[in-house]
Biopython code that builds the backbone (N, CA, C, O; Angstrom):
import numpy as np
from Bio.PDB.StructureBuilder import StructureBuilder

atoms = [
    (1, "MET", "N", (29.952, 22.831, -12.002)),
    (1, "MET", "CA", (28.598, 22.163, -11.387)),
    (1, "MET", "C", (29.092, 21.273, -13.485)),
    (1, "MET", "O", (28.788, 20.153, -13.897)),
    (2, "ARG", "N", (29.675, 22.110, -14.034)),
    (2, "ARG", "CA", (29.078, 22.223, -15.675)),
    (2, "ARG", "C", (30.283, 20.550, -15.738)),
    (2, "ARG", "O", (30.168, 19.327, -15.669)),
    (3, "GLU", "N", (31.342, 21.587, -15.907)),
    (3, "GLU", "CA", (33.119, 20.385, -15.557)),
    (3, "GLU", "C", (32.753, 19.267, -14.896)),
    (3, "GLU", "O", (33.168, 18.173, -15.278)),
    (4, "THR", "N", (31.844, 19.401, -13.707)),
    (4, "THR", "CA", (31.739, 17.072, -12.988)),
    (4, "THR", "C", (31.028, 16.515, -13.827)),
    (4, "THR", "O", (31.111, 15.297, -13.984)),
    (5, "ILE", "N", (30.058, 17.380, -14.650)),
    (5, "ILE", "CA", (28.780, 16.609, -15.233)),
    (5, "ILE", "C", (29.664, 16.312, -16.264)),
    (5, "ILE", "O", (29.731, 15.100, -16.470)),
    (6, "ASN", "N", (30.397, 17.026, -17.016)),
    (6, "ASN", "CA", (31.060, 16.063, -17.704)),
    (6, "ASN", "C", (31.824, 15.598, -18.163)),
    (6, "ASN", "O", (32.038, 15.250, -19.324)),
    (7, "ARG", "N", (32.748, 15.492, -16.563)),
    (7, "ARG", "CA", (34.252, 14.478, -16.165)),
    (7, "ARG", "C", (32.297, 13.222, -15.589)),
    (7, "ARG", "O", (31.706, 12.350, -16.228)),
    (8, "LEU", "N", (32.187, 13.463, -15.043)),
    (8, "LEU", "CA", (30.826, 12.095, -14.919)),
    (8, "LEU", "C", (30.362, 11.372, -16.360)),
    (8, "LEU", "O", (29.680, 10.363, -16.177)),
    (9, "ARG", "N", (30.702, 11.834, -18.244)),
    (9, "ARG", "CA", (30.409, 11.821, -18.638)),
    (9, "ARG", "C", (30.962, 10.931, -19.431)),
    (9, "ARG", "O", (30.386, 10.248, -20.278)),
    (10, "ALA", "N", (32.226, 10.939, -19.123)),
    (10, "ALA", "CA", (33.021, 10.810, -20.001)),
    (10, "ALA", "C", (33.272, 9.315, -19.305)),
    (10, "ALA", "O", (32.943, 8.575, -20.232)),
    (11, "ARG", "N", (33.574, 8.654, -18.463)),
    (11, "ARG", "CA", (33.176, 7.760, -17.351)),
    (11, "ARG", "C", (32.849, 6.507, -17.687)),
    (11, "ARG", "O", (31.811, 6.409, -17.032)),
    (12, "PRO", "N", (33.041, 4.910, -18.524)),
    (12, "PRO", "CA", (32.498, 4.405, -18.471)),
    (12, "PRO", "C", (30.318, 4.383, -17.615)),
    (12, "PRO", "O", (29.655, 5.168, -16.938)),
    (13, "LYS", "N", (30.145, 3.393, -18.068)),
    (13, "LYS", "CA", (28.515, 2.918, -18.181)),
    (13, "LYS", "C", (28.494, 2.743, -16.365)),
    (13, "LYS", "O", (27.932, 3.370, -15.467)),
    (14, "GLU", "N", (29.436, 1.532, -16.403)),
    (14, "GLU", "CA", (29.301, 1.231, -14.657)),
    (14, "GLU", "C", (29.933, 2.037, -14.017)),
    (14, "GLU", "O", (29.950, 1.329, -13.010)),
    (15, "ASP", "N", (30.619, 3.140, -13.634)),
    (15, "ASP", "CA", (31.238, 4.133, -12.707)),
    (15, "ASP", "C", (30.067, 5.414, -12.676)),
    (15, "ASP", "O", (29.990, 6.315, -11.840)),
    (16, "ARG", "N", (29.067, 5.142, -14.040)),
    (16, "ARG", "CA", (28.073, 6.461, -13.995)),
    (16, "ARG", "C", (26.643, 5.628, -12.777)),
    (16, "ARG", "O", (26.104, 6.161, -11.807)),
    (17, "ARG", "N", (26.488, 4.697, -13.155)),
    (17, "ARG", "CA", (25.474, 4.309, -12.558)),
    (17, "ARG", "C", (25.376, 3.749, -10.939)),
    (17, "ARG", "O", (24.421, 3.787, -10.163)),
    (18, "ALA", "N", (27.178, 3.055, -10.701)),
    (18, "ALA", "CA", (27.665, 3.245, -9.535)),
    (18, "ALA", "C", (27.118, 4.787, -8.849)),
    (18, "ALA", "O", (26.161, 4.790, -8.075)),
    (19, "ILE", "N", (27.756, 5.924, -9.184)),
    (19, "ILE", "CA", (27.575, 6.716, -8.427)),
    (19, "ILE", "C", (26.477, 7.422, -8.398)),
    (19, "ILE", "O", (26.300, 8.345, -7.602)),
    (20, "ALA", "N", (25.319, 6.902, -9.604)),
    (20, "ALA", "CA", (24.506, 7.653, -9.193)),
    (20, "ALA", "C", (23.373, 6.199, -8.573)),
    (20, "ALA", "O", (22.196, 6.324, -8.910)),
    (21, "THR", "N", (23.578, 5.453, -8.079)),
    (21, "THR", "CA", (22.561, 4.548, -7.338)),
    (21, "THR", "C", (23.519, 5.467, -5.977)),
    (21, "THR", "O", (22.770, 5.676, -5.023)),
    (22, "GLY", "N", (24.678, 5.904, -5.796)),
    (22, "GLY", "CA", (24.985, 6.135, -4.714)),
    (22, "GLY", "C", (24.686, 7.999, -3.867)),
    (22, "GLY", "O", (24.615, 8.264, -2.668)),
    (23, "ILE", "N", (24.577, 8.945, -5.071)),
    (23, "ILE", "CA", (23.452, 9.655, -4.858)),
    (23, "ILE", "C", (22.223, 9.789, -4.544)),
    (23, "ILE", "O", (21.695, 10.546, -3.730)),
    (24, "ALA", "N", (21.524, 8.542, -5.651)),
    (24, "ALA", "CA", (19.680, 8.270, -4.685)),
    (24, "ALA", "C", (19.666, 7.822, -2.960)),
    (24, "ALA", "O", (18.921, 8.241, -2.074)),
    (25, "VAL", "N", (20.762, 6.836, -2.885)),
    (25, "VAL", "CA", (20.727, 6.361, -1.026)),
    (25, "VAL", "C", (21.377, 6.882, -0.723)),
    (25, "VAL", "O", (21.997, 6.186, 0.081)),
    (26, "SER", "N", (21.957, 8.148, -0.794)),
    (26, "SER", "CA", (21.798, 9.263, -0.048)),
    (26, "SER", "C", (21.233, 9.818, 0.316)),
    (26, "SER", "O", (21.355, 10.262, 1.457)),
    (27, "VAL", "N", (20.014, 10.171, -0.718)),
    (27, "VAL", "CA", (19.616, 11.412, -1.074)),
    (27, "VAL", "C", (18.181, 10.859, -0.194)),
    (27, "VAL", "O", (17.423, 11.485, 0.547)),
    (28, "VAL", "N", (18.182, 9.441, -0.620)),
    (28, "VAL", "CA", (16.648, 8.525, 0.470)),
    (28, "VAL", "C", (17.321, 8.832, 1.959)),
    (28, "VAL", "O", (16.676, 9.569, 2.704)),
    (29, "ALA", "N", (18.755, 8.228, 2.485)),
    (29, "ALA", "CA", (19.329, 8.617, 4.428)),
    (29, "ALA", "C", (18.568, 9.970, 4.586)),
    (29, "ALA", "O", (17.660, 10.048, 5.414)),
    (30, "VAL", "N", (18.761, 10.563, 4.155)),
    (30, "VAL", "CA", (18.728, 11.849, 4.084)),
    (30, "VAL", "C", (17.097, 12.834, 4.672)),
    (30, "VAL", "O", (16.947, 13.761, 5.468)),
    (31, "LEU", "N", (15.979, 11.921, 3.666)),
    (31, "LEU", "CA", (15.336, 11.853, 4.088)),
    (31, "LEU", "C", (13.943, 11.366, 4.597)),
    (31, "LEU", "O", (12.738, 11.616, 4.604)),
    (32, "LEU", "N", (14.990, 10.434, 5.053)),
    (32, "LEU", "CA", (14.491, 9.267, 6.188)),
    (32, "LEU", "C", (14.627, 9.413, 7.491)),
    (32, "LEU", "O", (13.896, 8.916, 8.347)),
    (33, "ALA", "N", (15.952, 10.378, 7.733)),
    (33, "ALA", "CA", (16.575, 11.056, 8.847)),
    (33, "ALA", "C", (15.683, 11.809, 9.185)),
    (33, "ALA", "O", (15.100, 11.667, 10.260)),
    (34, "GLY", "N", (15.327, 13.013, 8.100)),
    (34, "GLY", "CA", (15.335, 13.892, 8.797)),
    (34, "GLY", "C", (13.219, 13.384, 8.812)),
    (34, "GLY", "O", (12.554, 14.395, 9.036)),
    (35, "TRP", "N", (12.406, 12.188, 8.631)),
    (35, "TRP", "CA", (11.816, 12.402, 9.123)),
    (35, "TRP", "C", (11.358, 11.113, 10.084)),
    (35, "TRP", "O", (10.305, 10.528, 10.337)),
    (36, "PHE", "N", (12.699, 11.019, 10.453)),
    (36, "PHE", "CA", (12.500, 10.198, 11.453)),
    (36, "PHE", "C", (12.864, 11.661, 12.954)),
    (36, "PHE", "O", (12.226, 11.776, 14.001)),
    (37, "ILE", "N", (13.790, 12.336, 12.593)),
    (37, "ILE", "CA", (14.068, 13.310, 13.973)),
    (37, "ILE", "C", (12.393, 14.307, 13.846)),
    (37, "ILE", "O", (12.069, 14.622, 14.991)),
    (38, "TYR", "N", (11.565, 14.719, 13.010)),
    (38, "TYR", "CA", (10.346, 14.947, 12.724)),
    (38, "TYR", "C", (9.762, 14.103, 13.431)),
    (38, "TYR", "O", (9.213, 14.615, 14.406)),
    (39, "PHE", "N", (9.655, 13.051, 13.348)),
    (39, "PHE", "CA", (7.777, 11.891, 14.166)),
    (39, "PHE", "C", (8.671, 11.756, 15.630)),
    (39, "PHE", "O", (8.156, 11.606, 16.738)),
    (40, "MET", "N", (9.981, 11.840, 15.377)),
    (40, "MET", "CA", (9.975, 11.518, 17.506)),
    (40, "MET", "C", (10.658, 13.194, 18.327)),
    (40, "MET", "O", (11.331, 13.429, 19.330)),
    (41, "HIS", "N", (9.969, 14.124, 17.138)),
    (41, "HIS", "CA", (10.312, 15.470, 17.975)),
    (41, "HIS", "C", (9.099, 15.509, 18.208)),
    (41, "HIS", "O", (8.970, 15.607, 19.428)),
    (42, "ASN", "N", (7.518, 15.473, 17.396)),
    (42, "ASN", "CA", (6.484, 15.086, 17.779)),
    (42, "ASN", "C", (6.144, 14.112, 18.696)),
    (42, "ASN", "O", (5.520, 14.630, 19.622)),
    (43, "LEU", "N", (6.277, 13.008, 18.824)),
    (43, "LEU", "CA", (6.288, 12.211, 20.236)),
    (43, "LEU", "C", (6.576, 12.902, 21.338)),
    (43, "LEU", "O", (5.889, 13.616, 22.069)),
    (44, "THR", "N", (8.021, 12.488, 21.351)),
    (44, "THR", "CA", (8.276, 13.483, 22.999)),
    (44, "THR", "C", (7.464, 14.163, 23.395)),
    (44, "THR", "O", (6.858, 14.042, 24.459)),
    (45, "LYS", "N", (7.274, 15.428, 22.135)),
    (45, "LYS", "CA", (6.546, 16.525, 22.561)),
    (45, "LYS", "C", (5.522, 16.543, 22.688)),
    (45, "LYS", "O", (5.029, 17.665, 22.803)),
    (46, "GLY", "N", (4.611, 15.370, 22.745)),
    (46, "GLY", "CA", (2.766, 14.427, 23.257)),
    (46, "GLY", "C", (2.175, 15.201, 22.128)),
    (46, "GLY", "O", (1.291, 15.779, 22.760)),
    (47, "GLN", "N", (1.989, 15.790, 20.384)),
    (47, "GLN", "CA", (1.717, 16.141, 19.954)),
    (47, "GLN", "C", (1.074, 14.950, 19.072)),
    (47, "GLN", "O", (0.148, 15.167, 18.290)),
    (48, "LEU", "N", (1.728, 13.489, 19.293)),
    (48, "LEU", "CA", (1.024, 12.378, 18.029)),
    (48, "LEU", "C", (0.523, 11.694, 19.421)),
    (48, "LEU", "O", (1.132, 11.308, 20.419)),
    (49, "GLU", "N", (-0.949, 11.713, 19.028)),
    (49, "GLU", "CA", (-1.953, 10.741, 20.976)),
    (49, "GLU", "C", (-2.111, 9.521, 19.769)),
    (49, "GLU", "O", (-1.801, 9.454, 18.579)),
    (50, "TYR", "N", (-2.590, 8.850, 20.484)),
    (50, "TYR", "CA", (-3.831, 7.395, 19.913)),
    (50, "TYR", "C", (-4.629, 7.649, 20.482)),
    (50, "TYR", "O", (-4.652, 7.797, 21.704)),
    (51, "THR", "N", (-5.785, 7.801, 19.461)),
    (51, "THR", "CA", (-7.183, 7.987, 19.635)),
    (51, "THR", "C", (-8.065, 6.894, 19.032)),
    (51, "THR", "O", (-8.215, 6.508, 17.873)),
    (52, "ARG", "N", (-8.682, 6.465, 20.379)),
    (52, "ARG", "CA", (-9.274, 4.923, 19.901)),
    (52, "ARG", "C", (-10.758, 5.574, 18.943)),
    (52, "ARG", "O", (-11.226, 6.698, 19.126)),
    (53, "PRO", "N", (-11.362, 4.435, 17.812)),
    (53, "PRO", "CA", (-12.304, 4.716, 16.922)),
    (53, "PRO", "C", (-13.680, 5.176, 18.104)),
    (53, "PRO", "O", (-14.154, 4.401, 18.935)),
    (54, "THR", "N", (-13.912, 5.955, 17.987)),
    (54, "THR", "CA", (-15.337, 5.957, 17.968)),
    (54, "THR", "C", (-16.124, 4.859, 18.226)),
    (54, "THR", "O", (-16.051, 4.476, 19.393)),
    (55, "GLU", "N", (-17.417, 3.750, 16.947)),
    (55, "GLU", "CA", (-17.538, 2.832, 16.936)),
    (55, "GLU", "C", (-16.477, 2.080, 18.371)),
    (55, "GLU", "O", (-15.458, 2.574, 18.856)),
    (56, "SER", "N", (-17.294, 0.531, 18.829)),
    (56, "SER", "CA", (-16.519, -0.159, 19.838)),
    (56, "SER", "C", (-16.807, -1.251, 18.976)),
    (56, "SER", "O", (-17.403, -1.243, 17.899)),
    (57, "VAL", "N", (-16.078, -2.599, 19.876)),
    (57, "VAL", "CA", (-16.633, -3.823, 18.595)),
    (57, "VAL", "C", (-17.042, -4.596, 19.275)),
    (57, "VAL", "O", (-16.971, -5.789, 18.983)),
    (58, "ASP", "N", (-17.962, -3.875, 21.130)),
    (58, "ASP", "CA", (-18.824, -4.490, 21.367)),
    (58, "ASP", "C", (-20.460, -4.547, 20.471)),
    (58, "ASP", "O", (-21.381, -5.363, 20.443)),
    (59, "ASP", "N", (-20.171, -3.095, 19.751)),
    (59, "ASP", "CA", (-21.741, -3.370, 19.013)),
    (59, "ASP", "C", (-22.085, -4.352, 18.356)),
    (59, "ASP", "O", (-23.252, -4.491, 17.991)),
    (60, "PHE", "N", (-21.003, -5.343, 18.042)),
    (60, "PHE", "CA", (-21.129, -5.946, 16.693)),
    (60, "PHE", "C", (-21.236, -7.689, 17.943)),
    (60, "PHE", "O", (-20.510, -8.055, 18.867)),
    (61, "SER", "N", (-22.848, -8.482, 17.130)),
    (61, "SER", "CA", (-22.221, -9.595, 17.998)),
    (61, "SER", "C", (-21.876, -10.693, 16.790)),
    (61, "SER", "O", (-22.372, -10.706, 15.663)),
    (62, "GLU", "N", (-21.219, -11.302, 17.156)),
    (62, "GLU", "CA", (-20.560, -12.410, 16.813)),
    (62, "GLU", "C", (-21.509, -13.202, 16.026)),
    (62, "GLU", "O", (-21.112, -13.456, 14.889)),
    (63, "THR", "N", (-22.740, -13.685, 16.367)),
    (63, "THR", "CA", (-23.600, -14.365, 15.823)),
    (63, "THR", "C", (-23.978, -13.543, 14.772)),
    (63, "THR", "O", (-24.467, -14.244, 13.886)),
    (64, "GLU", "N", (-23.969, -12.530, 14.518)),
    (64, "GLU", "CA", (-24.517, -11.679, 13.406)),
    (64, "GLU", "C", (-23.803, -11.775, 12.673)),
    (64, "GLU", "O", (-24.337, -12.211, 11.652)),
    (65, "VAL", "N", (-22.086, -11.500, 12.472)),
    (65, "VAL", "CA", (-21.178, -11.683, 12.083)),
    (65, "VAL", "C", (-21.131, -12.946, 10.953)),
    (65, "VAL", "O", (-20.961, -12.913, 9.735)),
    (66, "ILE", "N", (-21.368, -14.132, 11.940)),
    (66, "ILE", "CA", (-21.018, -14.968, 11.393)),
    (66, "ILE", "C", (-22.125, -15.695, 10.449)),
    (66, "ILE", "O", (-21.941, -16.630, 9.670)),
    (67, "SER", "N", (-23.366, -14.975, 10.754)),
    (67, "SER", "CA", (-24.241, -15.905, 10.020)),
    (67, "SER", "C", (-24.601, -14.971, 8.706)),
    (67, "SER", "O", (-25.122, -15.705, 7.866)),
    (68, "GLU", "N", (-24.505, -13.562, 8.216)),
    (68, "GLU", "CA", (-23.742, -12.944, 7.507)),
    (68, "GLU", "C", (-22.261, -13.638, 6.356)),
    (68, "GLU", "O", (-22.051, -13.938, 5.181)),
    (69, "THR", "N", (-21.847, -13.609, 7.146)),
    (69, "THR", "CA", (-20.350, -14.487, 6.419)),
    (69, "THR", "C", (-20.763, -15.318, 5.888)),
    (69, "THR", "O", (-20.566, -15.248, 4.674)),
    (70, "GLN", "N", (-21.400, -16.328, 6.281)),
    (70, "GLN", "CA", (-22.147, -17.988, 5.741)),
    (70, "GLN", "C", (-22.798, -17.068, 4.805)),
    (70, "GLN", "O", (-22.035, -16.748, 3.893)),
    (71, "THR", "N", (-23.790, -16.617, 4.746)),
    (71, "THR", "CA", (-24.936, -16.634, 3.858)),
    (71, "THR", "C", (-24.117, -15.076, 2.295)),
    (71, "THR", "O", (-24.589, -14.621, 1.253)),
    (72, "GLU", "N", (-23.111, -14.904, 2.876)),
    (72, "GLU", "CA", (-21.893, -14.052, 1.768)),
    (72, "GLU", "C", (-21.795, -15.507, 1.196)),
    (72, "GLU", "O", (-22.559, -15.680, 0.246)),
    (73, "THR", "N", (-20.994, -16.661, 1.567)),
    (73, "THR", "CA", (-19.384, -17.089, 1.457)),
    (73, "THR", "C", (-20.879, -18.791, 0.469)),
    (73, "THR", "O", (-20.457, -19.825, -0.048)),
    (74, "SER", "N", (-22.388, -18.399, 0.579)),
    (74, "SER", "CA", (-23.150, -19.245, -0.168)),
    (74, "SER", "C", (-23.605, -19.500, -1.345)),
    (74, "SER", "O", (-24.034, -20.426, -2.033)),
    (75, "THR", "N", (-23.460, -18.777, -1.359)),
    (75, "THR", "CA", (-24.129, -18.120, -2.008)),
    (75, "THR", "C", (-23.306, -17.756, -3.734)),
    (75, "THR", "O", (-22.574, -16.767, -3.703)),
    (76, "PRO", "N", (-23.381, -18.286, -4.750)),
    (76, "PRO", "CA", (-22.550, -18.789, -5.789)),
    (76, "PRO", "C", (-22.185, -17.096, -6.535)),
    (76, "PRO", "O", (-22.734, -15.995, -6.498)),
    (77, "PHE", "N", (-20.892, -17.707, -7.213)),
    (77, "PHE", "CA", (-21.045, -16.297, -7.650)),
    (77, "PHE", "C", (-21.485, -15.660, -9.062)),
    (77, "PHE", "O", (-21.569, -14.459, -9.321)),
    (78, "PHE", "N", (-21.753, -16.778, -9.937)),
    (78, "PHE", "CA", (-21.970, -17.269, -11.068)),
    (78, "PHE", "C", (-22.992, -17.953, -11.146)),
    (78, "PHE", "O", (-22.993, -18.926, -10.390)),
    (79, "VAL", "N", (-23.988, -17.803, -11.856)),
    (79, "VAL", "CA", (-25.253, -18.944, -11.895)),
    (79, "VAL", "C", (-25.879, -18.754, -12.888)),
    (79, "VAL", "O", (-26.689, -17.848, -13.084)),
    (80, "PRO", "N", (-25.548, -19.619, -13.623)),
    (80, "PRO", "CA", (-25.461, -20.026, -15.266)),
    (80, "PRO", "C", (-26.970, -19.882, -15.396)),
    (80, "PRO", "O", (-27.772, -19.843, -14.462)),
    (81, "PRO", "N", (-27.186, -19.822, -16.459)),
    (81, "PRO", "CA", (-28.936, -18.953, -16.700)),
    (81, "PRO", "C", (-29.412, -20.355, -17.705)),
    (81, "PRO", "O", (-28.822, -20.963, -18.598)),
    (82, "PRO", "N", (-30.865, -20.523, -17.023)),
    (82, "PRO", "CA", (-31.451, -21.574, -16.814)),
    (82, "PRO", "C", (-31.663, -22.122, -18.460)),
    (82, "PRO", "O", (-32.242, -21.286, -19.153)),
    (83, "GLN", "N", (-31.266, -23.438, -19.196)),
    (83, "GLN", "CA", (-32.226, -24.076, -20.344)),
    (83, "GLN", "C", (-32.970, -23.998, -20.649)),
    (83, "GLN", "O", (-33.958, -24.108, -19.923)),
    (84, "THR", "N", (-33.065, -23.721, -22.092)),
    (84, "THR", "CA", (-33.755, -24.055, -22.764)),
    (84, "THR", "C", (-34.261, -24.976, -23.682)),
    (84, "THR", "O", (-33.386, -25.595, -24.287)),
    (85, "SER", "N", (-35.915, -25.366, -24.086)),
    (85, "SER", "CA", (-35.967, -25.704, -24.600)),
    (85, "SER", "C", (-35.251, -25.672, -25.940)),
    (85, "SER", "O", (-34.709, -24.569, -25.995)),
    (86, "THR", "N", (-34.961, -26.443, -27.181)),
    (86, "THR", "CA", (-34.711, -26.199, -27.953)),
    (86, "THR", "C", (-35.536, -26.350, -29.007)),
    (86, "THR", "O", (-35.586, -25.527, -29.921)),
    (87, "THR", "N", (-36.314, -27.521, -28.950)),
    (87, "THR", "CA", (-37.116, -27.872, -29.766)),
    (87, "THR", "C", (-38.667, -27.147, -30.333)),
    (87, "THR", "O", (-39.640, -27.541, -29.691)),
    (88, "SER", "N", (-38.938, -26.232, -31.360)),
    (88, "SER", "CA", (-40.113, -25.552, -31.907)),
    (88, "SER", "C", (-41.488, -26.461, -32.245)),
    (88, "SER", "O", (-41.493, -27.634, -32.616)),
    (89, "SER", "N", (-42.035, -26.053, -32.137)),
    (89, "SER", "CA", (-43.324, -27.044, -32.713)),
    (89, "SER", "C", (-43.513, -26.625, -33.536)),
    (89, "SER", "O", (-43.493, -25.399, -33.427)),
    (90, "LEU", "N", (-43.832, -27.137, -34.950)),
    (90, "LEU", "CA", (-44.848, -26.485, -36.187)),
    (90, "LEU", "C", (-46.227, -26.582, -36.786)),
    (90, "LEU", "O", (-46.539, -25.864, -37.736)),
]
sb = StructureBuilder()
sb.init_structure("model")
sb.init_model(0)
sb.init_chain("A")
sb.init_seg("    ")
for serial, (resi, resn, name, xyz) in enumerate(atoms, 1):
    if name == "N":
        sb.init_residue(resn, " ", resi, " ")
    sb.init_atom(name, np.array(xyz, "f"), 0.0, 1.0, " ", f" {name:<3s}", serial, name[0])
structure = sb.get_structure()
């Protein structure tokens, strides 16, 4: 193993980068293949099921949502401070 590493260190930088890229791509490909096989295995066994959310979309009325959105968008994000008079009476 050390001989192989030492031989790689003696190569030009471009060759080392190409070898490192190839190794990285291979590792990612193996991990993706393993994940895909695991996912498909669970899918065919029926362990992955779609569950509906407990809340229904019908619980929200459209007019409520529209009025809340209009209220939120009509308020300014920055309210400048009120102008005060700088004249002083002596």
